[in-house]
N, C-alpha and C positions, 0 to 999 in steps of 0.2 A: 490246147484247150484243157482247162482244169476240169477234173471230174468232181461232181458234188458228192461229198462224203457225209452220210448221216452220222451225227455224233451220238455217242451213248455215254451215260454216266454209270460208272462202276463205284458203288459205295464201299466204304471201308469194311474190312472183315471184322467180325466180332470175336469168334473163338470156337470152342468146341461145344457139343451138345451138353446141356445141363438138365438135370432132373430135379423137380421140386418134390420133396417128400410129401406124401399124402397124410403122413402122421401128424405133421406140424399144423396146429390150429392157428389161423390168422390172428395175430395179436393187435395189429394196426389196420385201420380202414384205409388210411392214406400213408404214403411215404414219398419222400423226395431224396434222391441221391444226386447231389450236385454241389458245386462250389456256392457258397453263400454270397451271392451277388444280387443286386436289385433287379436285374433283368430276368432272373430265374423265376420271380413271382411268388416267393414264399409268403410274403406279406398279403398277397391277394388270397391265398389259400386260407389264411387266418380269418379274413373278412367273410369268406364263404362259410367257414365253420361257425362263425358268429351268427350268421343268418339262420343256419340249420338249428343252432342251439336256441336262440332267442325267439324265433318265429314258429319253429316246428317241433321244438323239444327233442331234437335229434342230436345226440352226442356222438362225435366221431373221434377216434384217436389218430394222431398224426406223428409219424417218426421222421426226423430230419437227420440225415447223415451228410456232413460236409463242414468245411471251414471257410472263412473269408471275412471280408470287411463288414458284412451285414449282421454278424453274430450278435453283437450287443443290442442293436436296434430291434432285431427279431425277438430277443428275450424280453425287451421292454414291451413290445407289441403283444406278447402272450399275456402279460399282466393287464395291459390296457383293454384287451378284448375278453378278459376274464376266462381264459382258456387253460387255467391251471389244471393239471392232471390229464389234459387232452393232448398236449404237445410234449414230445420228448426229443431232446437234442442228444443224439447218440455219440458215444465216445468214438474218437477217430480210429481207435484200434478195433472197433467192431467190424467184422467182415461184411462187405457189401452184400454177399449172398444171403447172409442171415437176415438182413433187413427185407430183402425181396421175398424170402421164404415165408416170413411172418406177416406179410402185408397183402392187401386186396387190390389196391390201386396205386400206380405210380403217377404222381401229378407234378407237372412243372409248366404252368401257364406263362410261358416266356413273353417278354416284352422287348421291343427294339428301343434302344436308348441312343442319344447322340454319340456316345462313346463306342458302342458295340452292338452287334446283332448275333443272335444265337445261330451257331452252325448246325451241321447235321447232328441230330440228337441220338448219340450212341447209347445213352443211358436208357432211352425208351426201348431200344432193341435188347439191351441187357436185361431189362425188366421182363420183356417178352419171353426171354429164354427161360425164365422161372415161371412162366405161365401167368404173367400179370399184364393186364392191359393198362394203357396210359392215357392221361389227359394232358395235352400239350397246347401251347399257344399258336395262334395263326401266323405269327411273325417268325422269321428265321427258318431253320431246317426241320422243325418238328413235323410238318406235313409230309416230309419225305420218309420219316421214320414211323409215322402212325397212319394207318389207313383208316380214315374217318368213318365212324359207325361200324367198322369191322374189327380192327385190333384196338380201338380206343376212340377217343373223341378229340376233335380240334375245337378249341374255344377261342374267343377274342379276349386276350389278356387285358385289354383296355376296358372291357365291359364286365363288371362284377356279376351281373345277372347271368351272363354267358358261362362264367366259371361255376357259379352256384348250380345252374341248370345241368351242367355236365356232371358234376359230382352227384347230384340228385338222381340223374338218369342212370349213372353207373351203379348206384346202390339199390335202385328200384328193382324189385323182383329178382334180386341177385344177378343183375346183368353182368356184373364183373366176372362171373364165371365164364360166360360166353366170350366176352372180350379177351379174357385171359387165354382161353383155348386157341382162339384165332391168332393172338399175338405170339404165342409159342410157335405155331406153324410158320408164321411170317418170319420169325427170327432165324429160322433154319436156312433162309436164303443168304444169311450173312456169315455162315460158318466158313472157316478158313478153307476147307477142302472144296467148297463151291466157288468162293470168291477167287481163289488162286487160279482156277480153270478159266475164269472170265478174263483175268489179267493176262494169262498166257495167250489166250485167243486174241486179245487186243494187240499184244506185242507182235504176234505173228501177222496180224492184219496190217500193222504199221510197216513191218518189213516188206510185205508184198507191195504196199503202196509206194515205198521209196524205191524199190527195185523197178517198178513200173515207171516212176518219175524219171529215173536215170535214162 
């Protein structure tokens, strides 16, 4: 008779503890560190920024670090949405850490396309290690990397109002500070020294199971 074994997911390790300097003043309200693909939702962030600007007179600055097939289209969209001076495409030589250190919110409202779906969002965890909360899409692996309403917010990437509301809530009453603090604490669960212990424990459990099976 086979024994029922409860399965457990061990997420990938991120790295070592990182400290965000308290001296650096946030230069950007939003940032996205990711490959420039349609499913990452950069274009949706532009639309949310346009609503903030045109309906509420709120100007936010957005840093984008990444490369990919969407680059030209995204630059065209900046012009179309009149976001000159608000969106900055960062040089690929720019260290990822510098972007996170100078930003308040990491945003990537992912979408599922016929070609692909977003996997586990390691960039959300990386942002958290710098004390930055994230906004992610409901599709794909973002909900595993963002604890909704605690370390950030999960929005519906297919609903522009959902994205706009999430950005607005993050900025309201400096909520990004609270999300950032929680995100940093959550990111510590993904450090190498903790994850490796979980893997070793799992390997040992598998050995015990196979010895029993024999």
